[in-house]
PQR file with spaces between the fields and no chain letter, atoms N, CA, C, O and H, PARSE charges and radii, in Angstrom:
ATOM       1  N    MET     1      66.024  -53.516   64.898 -0.4000 1.5000
ATOM       2  CA   MET     1      65.933  -51.738   65.204 -0.0000 2.0000
ATOM       3  C    MET     1      67.362  -51.186   64.564  0.5500 1.7000
ATOM       4  O    MET     1      67.251  -50.279   63.739 -0.5500 1.4000
ATOM       5  N    LEU     2      68.394  -51.553   64.808 -0.4000 1.5000
ATOM       6  CA   LEU     2      69.440  -50.823   64.816 -0.0000 2.0000
ATOM       7  C    LEU     2      69.803  -50.719   63.280  0.5500 1.7000
ATOM       8  O    LEU     2      70.320  -49.700   62.822 -0.5500 1.4000
ATOM       9  H    LEU     2      68.485  -52.290   65.478  0.4000 1.0000
ATOM      10  N    PHE     3      69.527  -51.740   62.568 -0.4000 1.5000
ATOM      11  CA   PHE     3      69.650  -51.779   61.097 -0.0000 2.0000
ATOM      12  C    PHE     3      68.511  -50.614   60.441  0.5500 1.7000
ATOM      13  O    PHE     3      68.508  -49.996   59.377 -0.5500 1.4000
ATOM      14  H    PHE     3      69.107  -52.568   62.940  0.4000 1.0000
ATOM      15  N    LEU     4      67.984  -50.629   61.091 -0.4000 1.5000
ATOM      16  CA   LEU     4      66.593  -49.798   60.598 -0.0000 2.0000
ATOM      17  C    LEU     4      66.725  -48.138   60.739  0.5500 1.7000
ATOM      18  O    LEU     4      66.447  -47.250   59.933 -0.5500 1.4000
ATOM      19  H    LEU     4      67.987  -51.131   61.956  0.4000 1.0000
ATOM      20  N    ILE     5      67.234  -48.090   62.019 -0.4000 1.5000
ATOM      21  CA   ILE     5      67.805  -46.153   61.723 -0.0000 2.0000
ATOM      22  C    ILE     5      68.875  -46.602   61.088  0.5500 1.7000
ATOM      23  O    ILE     5      68.673  -46.437   59.885 -0.5500 1.4000
ATOM      24  H    ILE     5      67.460  -48.812   62.673  0.4000 1.0000
ATOM      25  N    ALA     6      70.120  -47.183   61.314 -0.4000 1.5000
ATOM      26  CA   ALA     6      71.379  -46.818   60.432 -0.0000 2.0000
ATOM      27  C    ALA     6      70.923  -46.783   58.916  0.5500 1.7000
ATOM      28  O    ALA     6      71.563  -46.111   58.107 -0.5500 1.4000
ATOM      29  H    ALA     6      70.284  -47.318   62.291  0.4000 1.0000
ATOM      30  N    TYR     7      69.823  -47.505   58.544 -0.4000 1.5000
ATOM      31  CA   TYR     7      69.288  -47.380   57.107 -0.0000 2.0000
ATOM      32  C    TYR     7      68.653  -45.981   57.091  0.5500 1.7000
ATOM      33  O    TYR     7      69.473  -45.084   56.894 -0.5500 1.4000
ATOM      34  H    TYR     7      69.303  -48.050   59.201  0.4000 1.0000
ATOM      35  N    ILE     8      68.085  -45.808   57.164 -0.4000 1.5000
ATOM      36  CA   ILE     8      67.356  -44.546   57.756 -0.0000 2.0000
ATOM      37  C    ILE     8      68.397  -43.515   57.581  0.5500 1.7000
ATOM      38  O    ILE     8      68.335  -42.695   56.665 -0.5500 1.4000
ATOM      39  H    ILE     8      67.419  -46.536   57.325  0.4000 1.0000
ATOM      40  N    GLY     9      69.157  -43.539   58.269 -0.4000 1.5000
ATOM      41  CA   GLY     9      70.311  -42.445   59.053 -0.0000 2.0000
ATOM      42  C    GLY     9      71.280  -42.027   57.411  0.5500 1.7000
ATOM      43  O    GLY     9      71.517  -40.941   56.882 -0.5500 1.4000
ATOM      44  H    GLY     9      69.208  -44.206   59.013  0.4000 1.0000
ATOM      45  N    SER    10      71.665  -43.574   56.976 -0.4000 1.5000
ATOM      46  CA   SER    10      72.480  -43.055   55.873 -0.0000 2.0000
ATOM      47  C    SER    10      71.890  -42.789   54.777  0.5500 1.7000
ATOM      48  O    SER    10      72.586  -42.136   54.000 -0.5500 1.4000
ATOM      49  H    SER    10      71.472  -44.456   57.405  0.4000 1.0000
ATOM      50  N    VAL    11      70.687  -43.094   54.359 -0.4000 1.5000
ATOM      51  CA   VAL    11      70.136  -42.511   53.189 -0.0000 2.0000
ATOM      52  C    VAL    11      70.210  -41.153   53.357  0.5500 1.7000
ATOM      53  O    VAL    11      70.807  -40.379   52.609 -0.5500 1.4000
ATOM      54  H    VAL    11      70.121  -43.624   54.990  0.4000 1.0000
ATOM      55  N    VAL    12      69.496  -40.824   54.513 -0.4000 1.5000
ATOM      56  CA   VAL    12      69.630  -39.013   54.522 -0.0000 2.0000
ATOM      57  C    VAL    12      70.720  -38.019   54.764  0.5500 1.7000
ATOM      58  O    VAL    12      70.655  -36.796   54.638 -0.5500 1.4000
ATOM      59  H    VAL    12      69.011  -41.453   55.121  0.4000 1.0000
ATOM      60  N    LEU    13      71.755  -38.770   55.141 -0.4000 1.5000
ATOM      61  CA   LEU    13      73.357  -38.126   55.131 -0.0000 2.0000
ATOM      62  C    LEU    13      73.897  -38.726   53.833  0.5500 1.7000
ATOM      63  O    LEU    13      74.862  -38.049   53.479 -0.5500 1.4000
ATOM      64  H    LEU    13      71.808  -39.764   55.243  0.4000 1.0000
ATOM      65  N    ILE    14      73.661  -39.710   53.001 -0.4000 1.5000
ATOM      66  CA   ILE    14      74.195  -39.460   51.930 -0.0000 2.0000
ATOM      67  C    ILE    14      73.688  -38.367   50.795  0.5500 1.7000
ATOM      68  O    ILE    14      74.282  -37.632   50.005 -0.5500 1.4000
ATOM      69  H    ILE    14      72.877  -40.260   53.289  0.4000 1.0000
ATOM      70  N    ASN    15      72.439  -38.595   51.070 -0.4000 1.5000
ATOM      71  CA   ASN    15      71.997  -37.419   50.215 -0.0000 2.0000
ATOM      72  C    ASN    15      72.076  -35.984   50.472  0.5500 1.7000
ATOM      73  O    ASN    15      71.856  -35.094   49.650 -0.5500 1.4000
ATOM      74  H    ASN    15      71.956  -39.192   51.711  0.4000 1.0000
ATOM      75  N    PHE    16      72.481  -35.822   51.947 -0.4000 1.5000
ATOM      76  CA   PHE    16      72.784  -34.570   52.130 -0.0000 2.0000
ATOM      77  C    PHE    16      73.874  -34.242   51.878  0.5500 1.7000
ATOM      78  O    PHE    16      74.172  -33.049   51.943 -0.5500 1.4000
ATOM      79  H    PHE    16      72.659  -36.545   52.615  0.4000 1.0000
ATOM      80  N    ALA    17      74.988  -35.398   51.440 -0.4000 1.5000
ATOM      81  CA   ALA    17      76.714  -35.050   51.197 -0.0000 2.0000
ATOM      82  C    ALA    17      76.735  -34.695   49.794  0.5500 1.7000
ATOM      83  O    ALA    17      77.349  -33.761   49.279 -0.5500 1.4000
ATOM      84  H    ALA    17      74.746  -36.367   51.387  0.4000 1.0000
ATOM      85  N    PHE    18      75.906  -35.649   49.175 -0.4000 1.5000
ATOM      86  CA   PHE    18      75.733  -35.417   47.699 -0.0000 2.0000
ATOM      87  C    PHE    18      75.233  -34.049   46.735  0.5500 1.7000
ATOM      88  O    PHE    18      75.459  -33.646   45.594 -0.5500 1.4000
ATOM      89  H    PHE    18      75.406  -36.408   49.593  0.4000 1.0000
ATOM      90  N    SER    19      74.283  -33.530   48.115 -0.4000 1.5000
ATOM      91  CA   SER    19      73.713  -32.174   47.924 -0.0000 2.0000
ATOM      92  C    SER    19      75.095  -31.230   48.078  0.5500 1.7000
ATOM      93  O    SER    19      75.676  -30.660   47.154 -0.5500 1.4000
ATOM      94  H    SER    19      74.099  -33.857   49.042  0.4000 1.0000
ATOM      95  N    SER    20      75.364  -31.224   49.128 -0.4000 1.5000
ATOM      96  CA   SER    20      76.709  -30.480   50.033 -0.0000 2.0000
ATOM      97  C    SER    20      77.779  -30.268   49.478  0.5500 1.7000
ATOM      98  O    SER    20      78.378  -29.193   49.492 -0.5500 1.4000
ATOM      99  H    SER    20      74.893  -31.687   49.879  0.4000 1.0000
ATOM     100  N    ALA    21      78.223  -31.558   48.780 -0.4000 1.5000
ATOM     101  CA   ALA    21      79.857  -31.522   48.441 -0.0000 2.0000
ATOM     102  C    ALA    21      79.565  -32.463   46.761  0.5500 1.7000
ATOM     103  O    ALA    21      80.136  -33.552   46.699 -0.5500 1.4000
ATOM     104  H    ALA    21      77.736  -32.432   48.768  0.4000 1.0000
ATOM     105  N    PRO    22      78.982  -32.166   45.896 -0.5600 1.5000
ATOM     106  CA   PRO    22      79.102  -33.069   45.110  0.2800 2.0000
ATOM     107  C    PRO    22      80.542  -33.255   44.224  0.5500 1.7000
ATOM     108  O    PRO    22      80.694  -34.248   43.512 -0.5500 1.4000
ATOM     109  N    HIS    23      81.242  -32.547   44.300 -0.4000 1.5000
ATOM     110  CA   HIS    23      82.767  -32.556   43.956 -0.0000 2.0000
ATOM     111  C    HIS    23      83.525  -33.910   44.367  0.5500 1.7000
ATOM     112  O    HIS    23      84.404  -34.521   43.759 -0.5500 1.4000
ATOM     113  H    HIS    23      81.119  -31.740   44.878  0.4000 1.0000
ATOM     114  N    LEU    24      82.851  -34.204   45.694 -0.4000 1.5000
ATOM     115  CA   LEU    24      83.136  -35.680   46.213 -0.0000 2.0000
ATOM     116  C    LEU    24      82.377  -36.705   45.556  0.5500 1.7000
ATOM     117  O    LEU    24      81.986  -37.613   46.289 -0.5500 1.4000
ATOM     118  H    LEU    24      82.137  -33.708   46.188  0.4000 1.0000
ATOM     119  N    ASP    25      82.095  -36.761   44.398 -0.4000 1.5000
ATOM     120  CA   ASP    25      81.058  -38.144   44.318 -0.0000 2.0000
ATOM     121  C    ASP    25      81.348  -39.104   44.274  0.5500 1.7000
ATOM     122  O    ASP    25      80.464  -39.955   44.371 -0.5500 1.4000
ATOM     123  H    ASP    25      82.413  -36.023   43.802  0.4000 1.0000
ATOM     124  N    ILE    26      82.781  -39.542   44.099 -0.4000 1.5000
ATOM     125  CA   ILE    26      83.574  -40.940   44.126 -0.0000 2.0000
ATOM     126  C    ILE    26      83.347  -41.301   45.500  0.5500 1.7000
ATOM     127  O    ILE    26      82.923  -42.452   45.606 -0.5500 1.4000
ATOM     128  H    ILE    26      83.500  -38.851   44.020  0.4000 1.0000
ATOM     129  N    ILE    27      83.514  -40.599   46.734 -0.4000 1.5000
ATOM     130  CA   ILE    27      83.611  -40.850   48.087 -0.0000 2.0000
ATOM     131  C    ILE    27      81.769  -41.642   48.371  0.5500 1.7000
ATOM     132  O    ILE    27      81.350  -42.754   48.693 -0.5500 1.4000
ATOM     133  H    ILE    27      83.859  -39.664   46.648  0.4000 1.0000
ATOM     134  N    TRP    28      81.165  -40.340   48.032 -0.4000 1.5000
ATOM     135  CA   TRP    28      79.512  -40.939   48.397 -0.0000 2.0000
ATOM     136  C    TRP    28      78.972  -41.860   47.226  0.5500 1.7000
ATOM     137  O    TRP    28      77.800  -42.233   47.180 -0.5500 1.4000
ATOM     138  H    TRP    28      81.506  -39.437   47.770  0.4000 1.0000
ATOM     139  N    SER    29      79.873  -42.174   46.339 -0.4000 1.5000
ATOM     140  CA   SER    29      79.300  -43.153   45.596 -0.0000 2.0000
ATOM     141  C    SER    29      79.631  -44.446   46.381  0.5500 1.7000
ATOM     142  O    SER    29      78.671  -45.098   46.792 -0.5500 1.4000
ATOM     143  H    SER    29      80.825  -41.872   46.376  0.4000 1.0000
ATOM     144  N    ALA    30      80.835  -44.870   46.624 -0.4000 1.5000
ATOM     145  CA   ALA    30      81.209  -45.881   47.641 -0.0000 2.0000
ATOM     146  C    ALA    30      80.826  -46.080   48.632  0.5500 1.7000
ATOM     147  O    ALA    30      81.045  -47.202   49.087 -0.5500 1.4000
ATOM     148  H    ALA    30      81.615  -44.340   46.290  0.4000 1.0000
ATOM     149  N    TRP    31      79.911  -44.899   49.628 -0.4000 1.5000
ATOM     150  CA   TRP    31      79.357  -45.122   50.851 -0.0000 2.0000
ATOM     151  C    TRP    31      78.220  -45.528   50.415  0.5500 1.7000
ATOM     152  O    TRP    31      77.645  -46.248   51.231 -0.5500 1.4000
ATOM     153  H    TRP    31      79.733  -43.987   49.258  0.4000 1.0000
ATOM     154  N    GLY    32      77.529  -45.312   49.218 -0.4000 1.5000
ATOM     155  CA   GLY    32      76.296  -46.219   48.542 -0.0000 2.0000
ATOM     156  C    GLY    32      75.929  -47.608   48.740  0.5500 1.7000
ATOM     157  O    GLY    32      74.900  -48.282   48.777 -0.5500 1.4000
ATOM     158  H    GLY    32      77.996  -44.727   48.555  0.4000 1.0000
ATOM     159  N    GLY    33      77.374  -47.793   48.870 -0.4000 1.5000
ATOM     160  CA   GLY    33      77.219  -49.742   48.686 -0.0000 2.0000
ATOM     161  C    GLY    33      76.472  -49.963   50.250  0.5500 1.7000
ATOM     162  O    GLY    33      75.494  -50.709   50.318 -0.5500 1.4000
ATOM     163  H    GLY    33      78.210  -47.246   48.840  0.4000 1.0000
ATOM     164  N    LEU    34      76.859  -49.449   51.170 -0.4000 1.5000
ATOM     165  CA   LEU    34      76.326  -49.861   52.491 -0.0000 2.0000
ATOM     166  C    LEU    34      74.857  -49.640   52.454  0.5500 1.7000
ATOM     167  O    LEU    34      74.085  -50.593   52.560 -0.5500 1.4000
ATOM     168  H    LEU    34      77.652  -48.844   51.115  0.4000 1.0000
ATOM     169  N    VAL    35      74.447  -48.424   52.308 -0.4000 1.5000
ATOM     170  CA   VAL    35      73.184  -48.692   52.051 -0.0000 2.0000
ATOM     171  C    VAL    35      72.482  -49.484   51.303  0.5500 1.7000
ATOM     172  O    VAL    35      71.281  -49.409   51.562 -0.5500 1.4000
ATOM     173  H    VAL    35      75.074  -47.650   52.222  0.4000 1.0000
ATOM     174  N    PHE    36      72.811  -50.380   50.289 -0.4000 1.5000
ATOM     175  CA   PHE    36      71.884  -51.189   49.963 -0.0000 2.0000
ATOM     176  C    PHE    36      72.109  -52.582   50.624  0.5500 1.7000
ATOM     177  O    PHE    36      71.289  -53.499   50.609 -0.5500 1.4000
ATOM     178  H    PHE    36      73.787  -50.441   50.078  0.4000 1.0000
ATOM     179  N    VAL    37      73.586  -52.612   51.322 -0.4000 1.5000
ATOM     180  CA   VAL    37      73.581  -53.577   52.431 -0.0000 2.0000
ATOM     181  C    VAL    37      72.326  -53.131   53.819  0.5500 1.7000
ATOM     182  O    VAL    37      71.482  -53.948   54.186 -0.5500 1.4000
ATOM     183  H    VAL    37      74.252  -51.867   51.334  0.4000 1.0000
ATOM     184  N    LEU    38      72.384  -52.441   54.115 -0.4000 1.5000
ATOM     185  CA   LEU    38      71.883  -51.928   55.500 -0.0000 2.0000
ATOM     186  C    LEU    38      70.073  -52.307   55.010  0.5500 1.7000
ATOM     187  O    LEU    38      69.321  -53.052   55.639 -0.5500 1.4000
ATOM     188  H    LEU    38      73.070  -51.777   53.816  0.4000 1.0000
ATOM     189  N    ARG    39      69.720  -51.509   53.678 -0.4000 1.5000
ATOM     190  CA   ARG    39      68.346  -52.001   53.186 -0.0000 2.0000
ATOM     191  C    ARG    39      68.145  -53.333   53.029  0.5500 1.7000
ATOM     192  O    ARG    39      67.039  -53.693   53.432 -0.5500 1.4000
ATOM     193  H    ARG    39      70.331  -50.904   53.167  0.4000 1.0000
ATOM     194  N    ASP    40      69.137  -54.565   52.385 -0.4000 1.5000
ATOM     195  CA   ASP    40      68.673  -55.815   52.549 -0.0000 2.0000
ATOM     196  C    ASP    40      68.511  -56.237   53.854  0.5500 1.7000
ATOM     197  O    ASP    40      67.644  -57.102   53.972 -0.5500 1.4000
ATOM     198  H    ASP    40      70.036  -54.272   52.058  0.4000 1.0000
ATOM     199  N    MET    41      69.281  -55.776   55.265 -0.4000 1.5000
ATOM     200  CA   MET    41      69.039  -56.335   56.494 -0.0000 2.0000
ATOM     201  C    MET    41      67.595  -56.005   56.598  0.5500 1.7000
ATOM     202  O    MET    41      66.753  -56.897   56.694 -0.5500 1.4000
ATOM     203  H    MET    41      69.986  -55.073   55.170  0.4000 1.0000
ATOM     204  N    VAL    42      67.196  -54.358   56.574 -0.4000 1.5000
ATOM     205  CA   VAL    42      65.924  -54.158   57.275 -0.0000 2.0000
ATOM     206  C    VAL    42      65.146  -54.911   56.279  0.5500 1.7000
ATOM     207  O    VAL    42      64.287  -55.418   57.001 -0.5500 1.4000
ATOM     208  H    VAL    42      67.880  -53.633   56.496  0.4000 1.0000
ATOM     209  N    GLN    43      64.861  -55.369   54.898 -0.4000 1.5000
ATOM     210  CA   GLN    43      64.247  -56.156   54.534 -0.0000 2.0000
ATOM     211  C    GLN    43      64.043  -57.696   55.003  0.5500 1.7000
ATOM     212  O    GLN    43      62.956  -58.273   55.036 -0.5500 1.4000
ATOM     213  H    GLN    43      65.559  -54.958   54.312  0.4000 1.0000
ATOM     214  N    ILE    44      65.093  -58.159   55.301 -0.4000 1.5000
ATOM     215  CA   ILE    44      65.265  -59.260   55.921 -0.0000 2.0000
ATOM     216  C    ILE    44      64.447  -59.451   57.281  0.5500 1.7000
ATOM     217  O    ILE    44      63.694  -60.407   57.464 -0.5500 1.4000
ATOM     218  H    ILE    44      65.976  -57.690   55.274  0.4000 1.0000
ATOM     219  N    ARG    45      64.659  -58.508   58.150 -0.4000 1.5000
ATOM     220  CA   ARG    45      64.197  -58.056   59.570 -0.0000 2.0000
ATOM     221  C    ARG    45      62.380  -57.698   59.249  0.5500 1.7000
ATOM     222  O    ARG    45      61.520  -58.321   59.871 -0.5500 1.4000
ATOM     223  H    ARG    45      65.271  -57.731   58.002  0.4000 1.0000
ATOM     224  N    PHE    46      62.102  -56.883   58.458 -0.4000 1.5000
ATOM     225  CA   PHE    46      61.149  -56.449   58.670 -0.0000 2.0000
ATOM     226  C    PHE    46      60.011  -56.829   57.552  0.5500 1.7000
ATOM     227  O    PHE    46      58.821  -56.530   57.650 -0.5500 1.4000
ATOM     228  H    PHE    46      62.800  -56.376   57.952  0.4000 1.0000
ATOM     229  N    GLY    47      60.671  -57.615   56.370 -0.4000 1.5000
ATOM     230  CA   GLY    47      59.979  -57.692   55.278 -0.0000 2.0000
ATOM     231  C    GLY    47      59.150  -56.704   54.387  0.5500 1.7000
ATOM     232  O    GLY    47      59.697  -55.604   54.312 -0.5500 1.4000
ATOM     233  H    GLY    47      61.638  -57.858   56.291  0.4000 1.0000
ATOM     234  N    HIS    48      58.501  -56.762   54.004 -0.4000 1.5000
ATOM     235  CA   HIS    48      57.564  -55.570   53.245 -0.0000 2.0000
ATOM     236  C    HIS    48      57.548  -54.186   54.002  0.5500 1.7000
ATOM     237  O    HIS    48      57.478  -53.121   53.388 -0.5500 1.4000
ATOM     238  H    HIS    48      58.057  -57.656   54.065  0.4000 1.0000
ATOM     239  N    GLY    49      57.606  -54.259   55.158 -0.4000 1.5000
ATOM     240  CA   GLY    49      57.485  -53.168   56.141 -0.0000 2.0000
ATOM     241  C    GLY    49      58.859  -52.189   55.576  0.5500 1.7000
ATOM     242  O    GLY    49      58.898  -50.959   55.547 -0.5500 1.4000
ATOM     243  H    GLY    49      57.663  -55.125   55.656  0.4000 1.0000
ATOM     244  N    ALA    50      59.615  -52.864   55.277 -0.4000 1.5000
ATOM     245  CA   ALA    50      60.953  -51.888   54.738 -0.0000 2.0000
ATOM     246  C    ALA    50      60.313  -50.677   53.659  0.5500 1.7000
ATOM     247  O    ALA    50      60.575  -49.476   53.722 -0.5500 1.4000
ATOM     248  H    ALA    50      59.583  -53.863   55.300  0.4000 1.0000
ATOM     249  N    ILE    51      59.680  -51.144   52.963 -0.4000 1.5000
ATOM     250  CA   ILE    51      59.134  -49.631   52.095 -0.0000 2.0000
ATOM     251  C    ILE    51      58.724  -48.374   52.982  0.5500 1.7000
ATOM     252  O    ILE    51      58.985  -47.244   52.569 -0.5500 1.4000
ATOM     253  H    ILE    51      59.467  -52.120   52.912  0.4000 1.0000
ATOM     254  N    LEU    52      58.064  -48.574   54.234 -0.4000 1.5000
ATOM     255  CA   LEU    52      57.588  -47.529   55.425 -0.0000 2.0000
ATOM     256  C    LEU    52      59.399  -46.840   55.533  0.5500 1.7000
ATOM     257  O    LEU    52      59.626  -45.631   55.587 -0.5500 1.4000
ATOM     258  H    LEU    52      57.852  -49.492   54.570  0.4000 1.0000
ATOM     259  N    ALA    53      60.044  -47.472   55.539 -0.4000 1.5000
ATOM     260  CA   ALA    53      61.610  -47.154   55.997 -0.0000 2.0000
ATOM     261  C    ALA    53      62.318  -46.505   54.858  0.5500 1.7000
ATOM     262  O    ALA    53      63.315  -45.826   55.103 -0.5500 1.4000
ATOM     263  H    ALA    53      59.859  -48.454   55.495  0.4000 1.0000
ATOM     264  N    MET    54      61.833  -46.672   53.454 -0.4000 1.5000
ATOM     265  CA   MET    54      62.459  -46.299   52.022 -0.0000 2.0000
ATOM     266  C    MET    54      61.389  -44.891   52.273  0.5500 1.7000
ATOM     267  O    MET    54      61.833  -43.774   52.007 -0.5500 1.4000
ATOM     268  H    MET    54      61.023  -47.223   53.255  0.4000 1.0000
ATOM     269  N    LEU    55      60.089  -45.042   52.754 -0.4000 1.5000
ATOM     270  CA   LEU    55      59.286  -43.529   52.374 -0.0000 2.0000
ATOM     271  C    LEU    55      59.849  -42.403   53.530  0.5500 1.7000
ATOM     272  O    LEU    55      59.883  -41.181   53.391 -0.5500 1.4000
ATOM     273  H    LEU    55      59.729  -45.950   52.969  0.4000 1.0000
ATOM     274  N    ALA    56      60.286  -43.219   54.736 -0.4000 1.5000
ATOM     275  CA   ALA    56      60.587  -42.539   55.437 -0.0000 2.0000
ATOM     276  C    ALA    56      61.855  -41.315   55.559  0.5500 1.7000
ATOM     277  O    ALA    56      61.843  -40.161   55.987 -0.5500 1.4000
ATOM     278  H    ALA    56      60.258  -44.212   54.849  0.4000 1.0000
ATOM     279  N    ALA    57      62.992  -42.238   54.926 -0.4000 1.5000
ATOM     280  CA   ALA    57      64.078  -41.564   54.434 -0.0000 2.0000
ATOM     281  C    ALA    57      64.193  -40.689   53.118  0.5500 1.7000
ATOM     282  O    ALA    57      65.063  -39.894   52.760 -0.5500 1.4000
ATOM     283  H    ALA    57      63.001  -43.176   54.579  0.4000 1.0000
ATOM     284  N    LEU    58      62.825  -41.174   52.424 -0.4000 1.5000
ATOM     285  CA   LEU    58      62.590  -40.265   51.070 -0.0000 2.0000
ATOM     286  C    LEU    58      62.166  -38.773   51.998  0.5500 1.7000
ATOM     287  O    LEU    58      62.780  -37.716   51.855 -0.5500 1.4000
ATOM     288  H    LEU    58      62.119  -41.819   52.714  0.4000 1.0000
ATOM     289  N    VAL    59      61.149  -38.939   52.827 -0.4000 1.5000
ATOM     290  CA   VAL    59      60.592  -37.866   53.132 -0.0000 2.0000
ATOM     291  C    VAL    59      61.921  -36.891   54.089  0.5500 1.7000
ATOM     292  O    VAL    59      62.018  -35.672   53.951 -0.5500 1.4000
ATOM     293  H    VAL    59      60.650  -39.798   52.943  0.4000 1.0000
ATOM     294  N    LEU    60      62.516  -37.414   54.693 -0.4000 1.5000
ATOM     295  CA   LEU    60      63.669  -36.964   55.904 -0.0000 2.0000
ATOM     296  C    LEU    60      64.626  -36.449   54.882  0.5500 1.7000
ATOM     297  O    LEU    60      64.897  -35.313   55.272 -0.5500 1.4000
ATOM     298  H    LEU    60      62.437  -38.404   54.805  0.4000 1.0000
ATOM     299  N    SER    61      65.436  -36.741   53.515 -0.4000 1.5000
ATOM     300  CA   SER    61      65.799  -36.534   52.602 -0.0000 2.0000
ATOM     301  C    SER    61      65.478  -35.645   51.592  0.5500 1.7000
ATOM     302  O    SER    61      66.339  -35.295   50.786 -0.5500 1.4000
ATOM     303  H    SER    61      65.216  -37.663   53.198  0.4000 1.0000
ATOM     304  N    TYR    62      64.275  -35.216   51.538 -0.4000 1.5000
ATOM     305  CA   TYR    62      63.544  -34.191   50.858 -0.0000 2.0000
ATOM     306  C    TYR    62      63.618  -32.915   51.301  0.5500 1.7000
ATOM     307  O    TYR    62      63.693  -31.923   50.577 -0.5500 1.4000
ATOM     308  H    TYR    62      63.575  -35.501   52.193  0.4000 1.0000
ATOM     309  N    ILE    63      63.590  -32.936   52.945 -0.4000 1.5000
ATOM     310  CA   ILE    63      63.395  -32.078   53.419 -0.0000 2.0000
ATOM     311  C    ILE    63      65.061  -31.244   54.145  0.5500 1.7000
ATOM     312  O    ILE    63      65.317  -30.096   54.508 -0.5500 1.4000
ATOM     313  H    ILE    63      63.529  -33.742   53.533  0.4000 1.0000
ATOM     314  N    THR    64      65.828  -32.460   54.083 -0.4000 1.5000
ATOM     315  CA   THR    64      67.355  -32.002   54.537 -0.0000 2.0000
ATOM     316  C    THR    64      68.277  -31.577   53.141  0.5500 1.7000
ATOM     317  O    THR    64      69.225  -30.793   53.186 -0.5500 1.4000
ATOM     318  H    THR    64      65.620  -33.393   53.787  0.4000 1.0000
ATOM     319  N    SER    65      67.846  -32.188   52.033 -0.4000 1.5000
ATOM     320  CA   SER    65      68.825  -31.889   50.629 -0.0000 2.0000
ATOM     321  C    SER    65      68.284  -31.256   49.690  0.5500 1.7000
ATOM     322  O    SER    65      67.355  -30.483   49.924 -0.5500 1.4000
ATOM     323  H    SER    65      67.076  -32.825   51.997  0.4000 1.0000
ATOM     324  N    ASP    66      68.755  -31.458   48.451 -0.4000 1.5000
ATOM     325  CA   ASP    66      68.289  -30.985   47.407 -0.0000 2.0000
ATOM     326  C    ASP    66      67.083  -32.109   46.807  0.5500 1.7000
ATOM     327  O    ASP    66      67.248  -33.298   46.536 -0.5500 1.4000
ATOM     328  H    ASP    66      69.509  -32.085   48.261  0.4000 1.0000
ATOM     329  N    PRO    67      65.898  -31.327   46.714 -0.5600 1.5000
ATOM     330  CA   PRO    67      64.969  -32.262   46.487  0.2800 2.0000
ATOM     331  C    PRO    67      64.905  -33.215   45.276  0.5500 1.7000
ATOM     332  O    PRO    67      64.135  -34.171   45.181 -0.5500 1.4000
ATOM     333  N    THR    68      65.865  -32.807   44.316 -0.4000 1.5000
ATOM     334  CA   THR    68      66.065  -33.335   42.907 -0.0000 2.0000
ATOM     335  C    THR    68      66.901  -34.857   43.336  0.5500 1.7000
ATOM     336  O    THR    68      66.562  -35.942   42.864 -0.5500 1.4000
ATOM     337  H    THR    68      66.491  -32.031   44.393  0.4000 1.0000
ATOM     338  N    ILE    69      67.700  -34.729   44.024 -0.4000 1.5000
ATOM     339  CA   ILE    69      68.653  -35.627   44.394 -0.0000 2.0000
ATOM     340  C    ILE    69      68.022  -36.836   45.178  0.5500 1.7000
ATOM     341  O    ILE    69      68.253  -38.035   45.019 -0.5500 1.4000
ATOM     342  H    ILE    69      67.975  -33.847   44.407  0.4000 1.0000
ATOM     343  N    ALA    70      67.013  -36.111   46.226 -0.4000 1.5000
ATOM     344  CA   ALA    70      66.169  -36.986   47.292 -0.0000 2.0000
ATOM     345  C    ALA    70      65.475  -37.784   46.312  0.5500 1.7000
ATOM     346  O    ALA    70      65.557  -39.013   46.309 -0.5500 1.4000
ATOM     347  H    ALA    70      66.825  -35.138   46.355  0.4000 1.0000
ATOM     348  N    LEU    71      64.674  -37.011   45.334 -0.4000 1.5000
ATOM     349  CA   LEU    71      63.818  -38.025   44.371 -0.0000 2.0000
ATOM     350  C    LEU    71      64.555  -39.055   43.591  0.5500 1.7000
ATOM     351  O    LEU    71      64.160  -40.205   43.396 -0.5500 1.4000
ATOM     352  H    LEU    71      64.608  -36.013   45.337  0.4000 1.0000
ATOM     353  N    ALA    72      65.909  -38.415   43.070 -0.4000 1.5000
ATOM     354  CA   ALA    72      66.535  -39.582   42.025 -0.0000 2.0000
ATOM     355  C    ALA    72      66.842  -40.436   43.123  0.5500 1.7000
ATOM     356  O    ALA    72      66.607  -41.603   42.809 -0.5500 1.4000
ATOM     357  H    ALA    72      66.230  -37.482   43.228  0.4000 1.0000
ATOM     358  N    SER    73      67.328  -40.307   44.435 -0.4000 1.5000
ATOM     359  CA   SER    73      67.461  -41.862   45.309 -0.0000 2.0000
ATOM     360  C    SER    73      66.068  -42.538   45.057  0.5500 1.7000
ATOM     361  O    SER    73      65.876  -43.647   44.558 -0.5500 1.4000
ATOM     362  H    SER    73      67.518  -39.359   44.690  0.4000 1.0000
ATOM     363  N    ALA    74      65.458  -41.948   45.351 -0.4000 1.5000
ATOM     364  CA   ALA    74      63.926  -42.544   45.458 -0.0000 2.0000
ATOM     365  C    ALA    74      63.657  -43.822   44.586  0.5500 1.7000
ATOM     366  O    ALA    74      63.304  -44.960   44.896 -0.5500 1.4000
ATOM     367  H    ALA    74      65.613  -41.047   45.756  0.4000 1.0000
ATOM     368  N    THR    75      63.974  -43.177   43.282 -0.4000 1.5000
ATOM     369  CA   THR    75      63.672  -44.064   41.733 -0.0000 2.0000
ATOM     370  C    THR    75      64.636  -44.902   41.896  0.5500 1.7000
ATOM     371  O    THR    75      64.852  -45.768   41.048 -0.5500 1.4000
ATOM     372  H    THR    75      64.261  -42.253   43.030  0.4000 1.0000
């Protein structure tokens, strides 16, 4: 459950960071690697249920950050 919360929170925070401070993109890009590790951990624990976590992160990112960044993050 910890990895699930960390994954969704990281996706939302990194998308918010990209839309709030795009000039610091090198920092946010490095943080993106952590998101992939957390996603893999969620996938190992929940299997195909990880798709629901991805959708939850997309919806929360769409609400809290620039919608174009949130949609780009989802694809």
